[in-house]
Every structure is written in C-alpha cells, then in structure tokens.
C-alpha positions in Angstrom: -33.0 -5.1 16.4 -34.9 -6.4 13.4 -35.0 -10.1 12.5 -36.0 -11.7 9.1 -36.6 -15.4 8.7 -37.1 -17.2 5.4 -36.6 -20.6 3.8 -34.0 -21.1 1.1 -34.9 -23.9 -1.3 -32.2 -25.7 -3.3 -31.1 -29.0 -4.6 -30.3 -30.3 -1.1 -33.7 -29.3 0.3 -35.1 -26.4 2.3 -32.9 -24.6 4.8 -34.4 -22.1 7.3 -32.4 -18.9 7.3 -32.2 -15.9 9.6 -31.0 -12.3 9.1 -30.4 -10.1 12.1 -30.0 -6.4 11.6 -29.1 -4.3 14.6 -27.6 -0.9 15.4 -24.1 -0.9 16.9 -22.8 1.5 19.6 -21.7 3.8 16.8 -24.6 6.0 15.7 -25.7 5.2 12.1 -23.7 1.9 11.9 -25.5 -1.4 11.8 -24.5 -5.0 12.0 -25.9 -7.5 9.6 -25.7 -11.2 10.6 -26.9 -14.1 8.5 -27.2 -17.8 9.3 -29.0 -21.1 9.4 -31.8 -21.8 11.9 -31.8 -25.2 13.4 -34.3 -26.7 15.9 -31.7 -26.2 18.7 -30.0 -22.9 17.9 -29.2 -20.3 15.2 -25.8 -20.8 13.7 -24.2 -17.7 12.2 -20.8 -18.5 10.6 -19.1 -15.2 10.0 -16.2 -16.7 8.0 -18.5 -18.4 5.5 -20.8 -15.4 5.3 -17.9 -13.0 4.9 -16.7 -15.0 1.8 -20.3 -15.0 0.4 -20.6 -11.2 1.1 -17.3 -10.6 -0.7 -18.4 -12.6 -3.7 -21.7 -10.7 -3.9 -20.0 -7.3 -3.3 -17.4 -8.0 -6.0 -20.1 -9.0 -8.5 -22.0 -5.7 -8.0 -19.1 -3.5 -7.1 -19.6 -0.9 -9.9 -23.2 -0.4 -8.9 -22.5 -0.3 -5.2 -19.7 2.3 -5.6 -22.1 4.7 -7.4 -24.0 5.4 -4.1 -21.9 4.0 -1.3 -18.4 4.0 0.1 -17.3 0.5 0.9 -14.7 -0.6 3.4 -13.2 -4.0 4.5 -11.9 -4.8 8.0 -8.5 -6.5 8.0 -6.6 -7.1 11.2 -8.8 -4.7 13.2 -8.2 -1.9 10.7 -10.7 -0.5 8.1 -9.5 0.1 4.5 -11.2 0.9 1.2 -12.5 -2.3 -0.3 -10.3 -4.0 -2.8 -11.3 -7.0 -5.0 -9.6 -10.2 -4.1 -8.8 -9.2 -0.5 -10.1 -11.3 2.4 -11.9 -9.3 5.0 -13.3 -10.1 8.5 -16.1 -7.6 8.1 -17.5 -5.0 5.8 -18.7 -1.4 6.3 -21.0 0.3 3.8 -21.7 4.1 4.1 -24.0 6.1 1.8 -22.2 8.8 -0.1 -23.3 12.3 0.6 -26.0 13.3 -1.9 
C-alpha cells in the first residue's frame, strides 16, 4: 500500500487530503481511494469521488483512450466506459503496446 498526503488550498481554506493506492486480490489491479483527513479519521466518500473521477475522465477521455482501456462498474458488472453514465467504480487497463 502506498499513501500520499497533501493540502488542497481553496477559497474555503486548506483541506488535508489523502490518496491510498493498493493492489487488490487480482494481480495487476489496484484500488485508488481519495478523501479528506480530519483530526479524528480519514473520510473517503466513494460516491462523491466517483462523480469527480467521472468528470475528470470525461474531460480527458480522448487522451486516456489513446493508451488505456477504460471500464465502469454498474450493478456489479463492468462495461466499457460511456460518457454521461453513473458508475460505482472505474477500471483502467493499459493497452498492449
């Protein structure tokens, strides 16, 4: 597991953030979690983060698709990523060179 911490500075002040990157039980597949760090605990809200990921992915979709295959998880099933579709999770796989 790899953890990155940083401070996001914006109009509402500074917010401590954390990114956790860890391998899953499937070889070569990693989980990326992102959230706010408070004095008491780390809060990782997957629903909010999924929406933000989807917005970022959509913005750079053409560039991403050049080198990666992109999938979205919907009702426990993986499908090829489609703009405008709400997903619970994302899977990115490097295309064969």
